[in-house]
N, CA, C and O atoms as a MOPAC input file, in Angstrom:
PM7 MOZYME 1SCF
protein

 N    -13.77600 1    59.97600 1   -64.55700 1
 C    -13.25300 1    59.38400 1   -63.40400 1
 C    -14.28500 1    59.09200 1   -62.37000 1
 O    -14.25800 1    58.05000 1   -61.71500 1
 N    -15.22700 1    60.04200 1   -62.22000 1
 C    -16.28800 1    59.75200 1   -61.24300 1
 C    -17.11700 1    58.52600 1   -61.78100 1
 O    -17.50300 1    57.71100 1   -60.94300 1
 N    -17.42100 1    58.32900 1   -63.09100 1
 C    -18.10000 1    57.29800 1   -63.60500 1
 C    -17.44800 1    56.01200 1   -63.20700 1
 O    -18.11100 1    55.09500 1   -62.72200 1
 N    -16.09000 1    55.92800 1   -63.41600 1
 C    -15.40200 1    54.70200 1   -63.08300 1
 C    -15.42400 1    54.40600 1   -61.50600 1
 O    -15.49600 1    53.25000 1   -61.09100 1
 N    -15.36000 1    55.51000 1   -60.65500 1
 C    -15.44200 1    55.26600 1   -59.24700 1
 C    -16.82900 1    54.71000 1   -58.80200 1
 O    -16.92100 1    53.82400 1   -57.95300 1
 N    -17.89400 1    55.27200 1   -59.41600 1
 C    -19.26000 1    54.75800 1   -59.03700 1
 C    -19.50000 1    53.42300 1   -59.55300 1
 O    -20.22700 1    52.67200 1   -58.90400 1
 N    -18.91100 1    52.98900 1   -60.78000 1
 C    -19.09900 1    51.68000 1   -61.28700 1
 C    -18.45300 1    50.81800 1   -60.30600 1
 O    -19.12100 1    49.90700 1   -59.81900 1
 N    -17.19500 1    50.99200 1   -59.93900 1
 C    -16.52100 1    50.11200 1   -59.01100 1
 C    -17.14600 1    49.99700 1   -57.65100 1
 O    -17.17800 1    48.92300 1   -57.05000 1
 N    -17.65100 1    51.13000 1   -57.16500 1
 C    -18.37900 1    51.13500 1   -55.93400 1
 C    -19.66800 1    50.30400 1   -55.93000 1
 O    -19.96500 1    49.59900 1   -54.96500 1
 N    -20.42200 1    50.40100 1   -57.02500 1
 C    -21.57900 1    49.54900 1   -57.19400 1
 C    -21.27500 1    48.04200 1   -57.40000 1
 O    -22.05400 1    47.19400 1   -56.96400 1
 N    -20.22700 1    47.73500 1   -58.01500 1
 C    -19.80800 1    46.45300 1   -58.35500 1
 C    -19.22400 1    45.77400 1   -57.01800 1
 O    -19.44500 1    44.58800 1   -56.77200 1
 N    -18.57300 1    46.48400 1   -56.28900 1
 C    -18.01200 1    46.06900 1   -55.00400 1
 C    -19.13900 1    45.74400 1   -53.97200 1
 O    -19.13500 1    44.73100 1   -53.27400 1
 N    -20.13500 1    46.74000 1   -53.94700 1
 C    -21.18800 1    46.63700 1   -52.93900 1
 C    -22.29700 1    45.39900 1   -53.24300 1
 O    -23.11900 1    45.04100 1   -52.39900 1
 N    -22.19600 1    44.89100 1   -54.39700 1
 C    -23.08100 1    43.79600 1   -54.82500 1
 C    -22.42800 1    42.50300 1   -54.39000 1
 O    -23.15100 1    41.50900 1   -54.32700 1
 N    -21.07700 1    42.39200 1   -54.06600 1
 C    -20.52300 1    41.23800 1   -53.71400 1
 C    -20.11200 1    41.18800 1   -52.15600 1
 O    -19.26400 1    41.94900 1   -51.69000 1
 N    -20.72700 1    40.31500 1   -51.47100 1
 C    -20.60600 1    40.15700 1   -50.01300 1
 C    -19.33300 1    39.89300 1   -49.58100 1
 O    -19.00600 1    40.32900 1   -48.47700 1
 N    -18.47600 1    39.20500 1   -50.29400 1
 C    -17.01400 1    38.94800 1   -49.83000 1
 C    -16.34400 1    40.23300 1   -49.60900 1
 O    -15.51300 1    40.31500 1   -48.70500 1
 N    -16.62700 1    41.26200 1   -50.35700 1
 C    -15.94000 1    42.54800 1   -50.22700 1
 C    -16.12000 1    43.10100 1   -48.91700 1
 O    -15.16000 1    43.68700 1   -48.41500 1
 N    -17.31800 1    42.99800 1   -48.21200 1
 C    -17.66800 1    43.38900 1   -46.87600 1
 C    -16.81100 1    42.59600 1   -45.95200 1
 O    -16.21500 1    43.17700 1   -45.04500 1
 N    -16.70800 1    41.32600 1   -46.11700 1
 C    -16.01400 1    40.32000 1   -45.29100 1
 C    -14.48000 1    40.79200 1   -45.33500 1
 O    -13.85200 1    40.90200 1   -44.28300 1
 N    -13.97200 1    41.03200 1   -46.41200 1
 C    -12.57900 1    41.44300 1   -46.53900 1
 C    -12.31000 1    42.78800 1   -45.92400 1
 O    -11.25000 1    42.98800 1   -45.33100 1
 N    -13.21400 1    43.69900 1   -46.04000 1
 C    -12.97400 1    44.99500 1   -45.44600 1
 C    -13.12700 1    44.85500 1   -43.89700 1
 O    -12.39900 1    45.52000 1   -43.15900 1
 N    -14.01100 1    44.04600 1   -43.42400 1
 C    -14.04200 1    43.90300 1   -41.95900 1
 C    -12.82600 1    43.27100 1   -41.42500 1
 O    -12.24700 1    43.76900 1   -40.45900 1
 N    -12.36300 1    42.08200 1   -42.06500 1
 C    -11.14200 1    41.50100 1   -41.70500 1
 C     -9.92900 1    42.52000 1   -41.69400 1
 O     -9.13100 1    42.50700 1   -40.75600 1
 N     -9.81400 1    43.34200 1   -42.68100 1
 C     -8.75900 1    44.39600 1   -42.74700 1
 C     -8.84100 1    45.32800 1   -41.51100 1
 O     -7.83900 1    45.63300 1   -40.86400 1
 N    -10.11800 1    45.77200 1   -41.21400 1
 C    -10.27300 1    46.59300 1   -40.01600 1
 C     -9.92600 1    45.95500 1   -38.77400 1
 O     -9.32800 1    46.58200 1   -37.89900 1
 N    -10.29200 1    44.63600 1   -38.62500 1
 C     -9.82300 1    43.99700 1   -37.40800 1
 C     -8.29800 1    43.67400 1   -37.33600 1
 O     -7.74000 1    43.59600 1   -36.24200 1
 N     -7.70900 1    43.51000 1   -38.36500 1
 C     -6.22500 1    43.37500 1   -38.41100 1
 C     -5.61900 1    44.67900 1   -38.01700 1
 O     -4.66900 1    44.74400 1   -37.23800 1
 N     -6.21900 1    45.78200 1   -38.60200 1
 C     -5.60600 1    47.13400 1   -38.23900 1
 C     -5.82300 1    47.46500 1   -36.75300 1
 O     -4.92900 1    48.06800 1   -36.16000 1
 N     -6.91300 1    47.12300 1   -36.13300 1
 C     -7.00000 1    47.36300 1   -34.88900 1
 C     -6.18600 1    46.52800 1   -34.01300 1
 O     -5.64600 1    46.98900 1   -33.00800 1
 N     -6.08400 1    45.27000 1   -34.38600 1
 C     -5.12000 1    44.26000 1   -33.63400 1
 C     -3.79300 1    44.79700 1   -33.72900 1
 O     -3.15700 1    44.87300 1   -32.67700 1
 N     -3.22800 1    45.20300 1   -34.85400 1
 C     -1.82100 1    45.69100 1   -35.09800 1
 C     -1.52800 1    46.95100 1   -34.27100 1
 O     -0.47900 1    47.14400 1   -33.65600 1
 N     -2.61300 1    47.81300 1   -34.32900 1
 C     -2.50700 1    49.08900 1   -33.49400 1
 C     -2.43700 1    48.94400 1   -32.01300 1
 O     -1.77100 1    49.70700 1   -31.31400 1
 N     -3.17000 1    47.90500 1   -31.52900 1
 C     -3.10300 1    47.64900 1   -30.04000 1
 C     -2.06800 1    46.74900 1   -29.60000 1
 O     -1.69600 1    46.88300 1   -28.43400 1
 N     -1.51000 1    45.82200 1   -30.33700 1
 C     -0.60900 1    44.85100 1   -29.99700 1
 C      0.95400 1    45.34400 1   -30.24100 1
 O      1.84100 1    45.12600 1   -29.41600 1
 N      1.13800 1    45.96100 1   -31.35400 1
 C      2.49300 1    46.29000 1   -31.68900 1
 C      2.86000 1    47.74900 1   -31.50200 1
 O      2.01400 1    48.62700 1   -31.67100 1
 N      4.02900 1    48.00200 1   -31.17900 1
 C      4.34600 1    49.48900 1   -30.86300 1
 C      4.95900 1    49.96000 1   -32.11600 1
 O      6.17800 1    49.90900 1   -32.28400 1
 N      4.09900 1    50.44400 1   -33.04700 1
 C      4.53300 1    51.15200 1   -34.28100 1
 C      4.23700 1    52.60700 1   -34.24100 1
 O      4.12300 1    53.26200 1   -35.27700 1
 N      4.11100 1    53.12400 1   -33.04200 1
 C      3.78900 1    54.63100 1   -32.95200 1
 C      5.06900 1    55.34300 1   -33.19800 1
 O      6.15300 1    54.80300 1   -32.97700 1
 N      4.94000 1    56.65100 1   -33.69200 1
 C      6.09700 1    57.43600 1   -33.94700 1
 C      6.30100 1    58.45900 1   -32.77700 1
 O      7.21200 1    59.28700 1   -32.75100 1
 N      5.31300 1    58.29700 1   -31.78700 1
 C      5.15800 1    59.25400 1   -30.62800 1
 C      6.28900 1    59.52200 1   -29.83400 1
 O      7.22700 1    60.12900 1   -30.35100 1
 N      6.35100 1    59.13800 1   -28.56900 1
 C      7.26400 1    59.54200 1   -27.54500 1
 C      8.67400 1    59.15200 1   -27.82400 1
 O      8.90700 1    58.01000 1   -28.21900 1
 N      9.67900 1    60.05800 1   -27.64100 1
 C     10.92300 1    59.83700 1   -27.78400 1
 C     11.54400 1    59.78800 1   -29.12000 1
 O     12.65700 1    59.29000 1   -29.29000 1
 N     10.78400 1    60.33800 1   -30.14300 1
 C     11.25200 1    60.25100 1   -31.49500 1
 C     12.45700 1    61.12600 1   -31.67000 1
 O     13.26900 1    60.84000 1   -32.55000 1
 N     12.63400 1    62.15400 1   -30.91200 1
 C     13.84300 1    63.01600 1   -31.10300 1
 C     15.18300 1    62.29800 1   -30.66900 1
 O     16.28600 1    62.69300 1   -31.04900 1
 N     14.99700 1    61.24000 1   -29.86300 1
 C     16.14200 1    60.55200 1   -29.53500 1
 C     16.93500 1    59.70400 1   -30.51100 1
 O     18.15800 1    59.56800 1   -30.49500 1
 N     16.06100 1    59.13500 1   -31.38500 1
 C     16.58700 1    58.31400 1   -32.49000 1
 C     15.69300 1    58.41800 1   -33.70500 1
 O     15.17200 1    57.40100 1   -34.16100 1
 N     15.49400 1    59.61400 1   -34.25100 1
 C     14.52600 1    59.92900 1   -35.19500 1
 C     15.01500 1    59.26400 1   -36.54800 1
 O     14.12400 1    58.79800 1   -37.25800 1
 N     16.41900 1    59.15600 1   -37.02200 1
 C     16.63600 1    58.54600 1   -38.25200 1
 C     16.40600 1    57.09700 1   -38.24500 1
 O     16.19700 1    56.52700 1   -39.31600 1
 N     16.42600 1    56.39900 1   -37.06000 1
 C     16.01700 1    54.94900 1   -37.01600 1
 C     14.62000 1    54.82900 1   -37.05500 1
 O     14.14700 1    53.90300 1   -37.71300 1
 N     13.82800 1    55.66300 1   -36.42200 1
 C     12.39100 1    55.65300 1   -36.46200 1
 C     11.85000 1    55.79500 1   -37.79100 1
 O     11.04900 1    54.97500 1   -38.24000 1
 N     12.30600 1    56.93800 1   -38.52900 1
 C     11.88100 1    57.24000 1   -39.84200 1
 C     12.26400 1    56.13400 1   -40.76000 1
 O     11.44600 1    55.87700 1   -41.64400 1
 N     13.35200 1    55.43500 1   -40.71300 1
 C     13.69800 1    54.42100 1   -41.58200 1
 C     12.81700 1    53.19600 1   -41.21700 1
 O     12.48100 1    52.47200 1   -42.15400 1
 N     12.43100 1    52.90300 1   -40.04400 1
 C     11.63200 1    51.91300 1   -39.60400 1
 C     10.28300 1    52.08800 1   -40.22200 1
 O      9.74200 1    51.12600 1   -40.76700 1
 N      9.71900 1    53.23800 1   -40.16900 1
 C      8.41400 1    53.54700 1   -40.73500 1
 C      8.40500 1    53.47000 1   -42.25000 1
 O      7.45700 1    52.94000 1   -42.83000 1
 N      9.42700 1    53.98000 1   -42.90000 1
 C      9.50800 1    53.79800 1   -44.42200 1
 C      9.60800 1    52.27800 1   -44.73400 1
 O      9.00800 1    51.80100 1   -45.69700 1
 N     10.39900 1    51.50600 1   -43.87900 1
 C     10.37000 1    50.01100 1   -44.19900 1
 C      9.00200 1    49.29700 1   -44.03900 1
 O      8.68800 1    48.34800 1   -44.75900 1
 N      8.22900 1    49.77800 1   -43.09700 1
 C      6.91700 1    49.15100 1   -42.94700 1
 C      6.00200 1    49.55500 1   -43.99900 1
 O      5.15500 1    48.75400 1   -44.39500 1
 N      6.09400 1    50.74800 1   -44.50100 1
 C      5.22900 1    51.15800 1   -45.57100 1
 C      5.56300 1    50.52200 1   -46.84200 1
 O      4.68300 1    50.13800 1   -47.61200 1
 N      6.85100 1    50.39600 1   -47.09200 1
 C      7.28500 1    49.61900 1   -48.39300 1
 C      6.80300 1    48.11100 1   -48.32200 1
 O      6.36100 1    47.53600 1   -49.31700 1
 N      6.91500 1    47.52200 1   -47.10500 1
 C      6.40000 1    46.19300 1   -46.96600 1
 C      4.90800 1    46.10100 1   -47.11500 1
 O      4.41800 1    45.07700 1   -47.59200 1
 N      4.21200 1    47.03200 1   -46.76400 1
 C      2.78700 1    47.11300 1   -47.03100 1
 C      2.46300 1    47.09600 1   -48.54400 1
 O      1.61200 1    46.34500 1   -49.02100 1
 N      3.18600 1    47.96100 1   -49.25700 1
 C      3.03600 1    48.15700 1   -50.66700 1
 C      3.39800 1    46.79000 1   -51.44700 1
 O      2.75400 1    46.35200 1   -52.40100 1
 N      4.43200 1    46.24900 1   -50.93000 1
 C      4.85500 1    45.01400 1   -51.50500 1
 C      3.83900 1    43.90700 1   -51.36200 1
 O      3.65200 1    43.16500 1   -52.32700 1
 N      3.13100 1    43.72400 1   -50.17900 1
 C      2.14100 1    42.69300 1   -49.91800 1
 C      0.81300 1    43.19000 1   -50.52900 1
 O      0.04900 1    42.29200 1   -50.88400 1
 N      0.43600 1    44.36200 1   -50.70000 1
 C     -0.93900 1    44.70300 1   -51.25200 1
 C     -0.88300 1    44.87600 1   -52.72000 1
 O     -1.93400 1    44.77200 1   -53.35300 1
 N      0.18900 1    45.11900 1   -53.31100 1
 C      0.47700 1    45.47400 1   -54.78800 1
 C     -0.06500 1    44.26700 1   -55.65500 1
 O     -0.87100 1    44.51700 1   -56.55100 1
 N      0.32500 1    43.03200 1   -55.43400 1
 C     -0.07000 1    41.86000 1   -56.21600 1
 C     -1.61800 1    41.79500 1   -56.38100 1
 O     -2.06200 1    41.25700 1   -57.39500 1
 N     -2.43300 1    42.28900 1   -55.48600 1
 C     -3.82600 1    42.16700 1   -55.55800 1
 C     -4.43400 1    42.98400 1   -56.74800 1
 O     -5.43400 1    42.60600 1   -57.35800 1
 N     -3.81400 1    44.02400 1   -57.00300 1
 C     -4.31900 1    44.97900 1   -57.97600 1
 C     -4.43000 1    44.18800 1   -59.43700 1
 O     -5.48600 1    44.03700 1   -60.05300 1
 N     -3.18100 1    43.73700 1   -59.84400 1
 C     -3.21400 1    43.08400 1   -61.32000 1
 C     -4.00300 1    41.75800 1   -61.24200 1
 O     -4.52400 1    41.33600 1   -62.27400 1
 N     -4.12100 1    41.10200 1   -60.12900 1
 C     -4.92000 1    39.84400 1   -60.02500 1
 C     -6.39300 1    40.21300 1   -60.25900 1
 O     -7.09700 1    39.48700 1   -60.96000 1
 N     -6.85800 1    41.29200 1   -59.70400 1
 C     -8.28800 1    41.71900 1   -59.72700 1
 C     -8.53800 1    42.07200 1   -61.20600 1
 O     -9.58900 1    41.70100 1   -61.72900 1
 N     -7.60500 1    42.78600 1   -61.92100 1
 C     -7.78500 1    43.02700 1   -63.37700 1
 C     -7.83600 1    41.80400 1   -64.10300 1
 O     -8.71400 1    41.61500 1   -64.94500 1
 N     -6.87300 1    40.87400 1   -63.81700 1
 C     -6.85600 1    39.65700 1   -64.56400 1
 C     -8.22100 1    38.84400 1   -64.37600 1
 O     -8.75200 1    38.28400 1   -65.33500 1
 N     -8.70300 1    38.81600 1   -63.21400 1
 C    -10.06300 1    38.11000 1   -62.90400 1
 C    -11.22300 1    38.85300 1   -63.71800 1
 O    -12.04500 1    38.14100 1   -64.29500 1
 N    -11.32600 1    40.11100 1   -63.78800 1
 C    -12.23500 1    40.82200 1   -64.66000 1
 C    -12.05400 1    40.37700 1   -66.11600 1
 O    -13.05300 1    39.98300 1   -66.71900 1
 N    -10.93600 1    40.40400 1   -66.69400 1
 C    -10.84500 1    40.07200 1   -67.99500 1
 C    -11.14600 1    38.53100 1   -68.25000 1
 O    -11.66500 1    38.14900 1   -69.29900 1
 N    -10.80300 1    37.72100 1   -67.27500 1
 C    -11.10100 1    36.21100 1   -67.42500 1
 C    -12.50800 1    36.00300 1   -67.41600 1
 O    -12.97800 1    35.14600 1   -68.16400 1
 N    -13.29100 1    36.71800 1   -66.62000 1
 C    -14.71200 1    36.53700 1   -66.56100 1
 C    -15.46900 1    37.02300 1   -67.78300 1
 O    -16.62700 1    36.66000 1   -67.99200 1
 N    -14.79300 1    37.87100 1   -68.61500 1
 C    -15.31400 1    38.35500 1   -69.82400 1
 C    -14.92200 1    37.50300 1   -70.94100 1
 O    -15.30600 1    37.77500 1   -72.07800 1
 N    -14.13400 1    36.42100 1   -70.68300 1
 C    -13.60800 1    35.45300 1   -71.68500 1
 C    -12.93500 1    36.07900 1   -72.79200 1
 O    -13.17800 1    35.78200 1   -73.96200 1
 N    -11.91500 1    37.12000 1   -72.36300 1
 C    -11.19500 1    37.78700 1   -73.31800 1
 C     -9.75700 1    36.98600 1   -73.35800 1
 O     -8.97300 1    37.22700 1   -74.27700 1
 N     -9.48700 1    36.19000 1   -72.51100 1
 C     -8.17500 1    35.45400 1   -72.54900 1
 C     -8.57900 1    34.01200 1   -73.13200 1
 O     -7.71800 1    33.14700 1   -73.29200 1

């Protein structure tokens, strides 16, 4: 498993768009954290079932939007090796 992780880390570090994507994701995270009120903090005891459901909904949406990138990445690796 360590070998696979190191291979992927070397491959990603050689491609400059990966740094650009990581930087964009960090900026989106900072923007969302500052602009939107998604904190679980104050007053959670007043309506905790709603807050818990809201957070679970946000996490499931994040998975739905990020999940298609994984198979597409695998597809591109296979396509560049001319296996399809």
